[in-house]
N, C-alpha and C positions, 0 to 999 in steps of 0.2 A: 756149438754148431753153427758158428759163425765161419768156422775150415770147413766143414761138408758143403756149408750154401755157394760156396766164395767161387768156387770152381762152375758151379754150375750157373751163374750168373754171368760169371767173365765168358762160356760159353756160346750164354745165350744173345750176348752184346754180340759174341764177334760173328753169330747166324741172322742180328739184326742188320750187322755192317754187312756182311756177305751180300744183302737181300737189298739193300739202297740203292734205286734206280739206277744213280752215278757207276757205284761199284760195279753191277750188273755187267753194265753196258761197257765197263772197262775191262773186266774178263773177258769179254767178246771182241773187243777191239782187239786184244794184244792174245790171247792164249787159246778164242772159238770157242771158248767154255760158254754154254749155256744155260743161264739158272732155272732149273725148276720151279719157276713164278709166274703166276698169271701175269705179271705187271711185266715181265718180259716182252720187249718191243715188237712185234716181225721187221718194225721199217730198219733194224740194225742190223738187220742181217746182210749181208756183204758177198755173199757165194749162193750162186747155181743152187747148189746142192745143197745150202739151209734153209733156202728160199723153199723147194719143191716139199723138206721134212716138212716144214711148220704146217704147210700144204695139207700134209698125207695126215699128220696130226688132225685137223680140224675135221678133214674128210672121212677120219678111223678111229671114233672114240678107240681104242682098245693099242692104237699105236700110239710110242712116245717119243722124246727125243733122248736118246740115251748120255745122263749127264756120267760124261768120266772126266777125272781130274788132268791138269796138265803132266805132260813125263816132270818135270823138275820138281812141282810141289809132291807126286809119289816118291820120288826118289829122297827129295829133301828133306820133306817134309815127315811123310811117313813113318819111312824109315829112321831119319834119324830121334823119331818120339821113340821107336824101337829099341834104339840103344841108349837112351838116357834111362825108359821106363824098367827096362828089362822084359818087357808082352814084348809078341807078334798074336 
């Protein structure tokens, strides 16, 4: 039973890590990644386009900021895991 639960707990710990305030701010500073979290602070935005998109999300409830993973995470993270696990 522990073997089945351990990966779930590790995944939950990783998600909690990604949603820490300092990590959300760092991910935005380094990669422009906007974490879909109500605690993400609009004052962290450093481009006019991000500020405008944030304004639209407040004005139009069905509009959201699409979160895209940074390219290197996609290529070095997801693809590498497919290679190791053999899944796609």
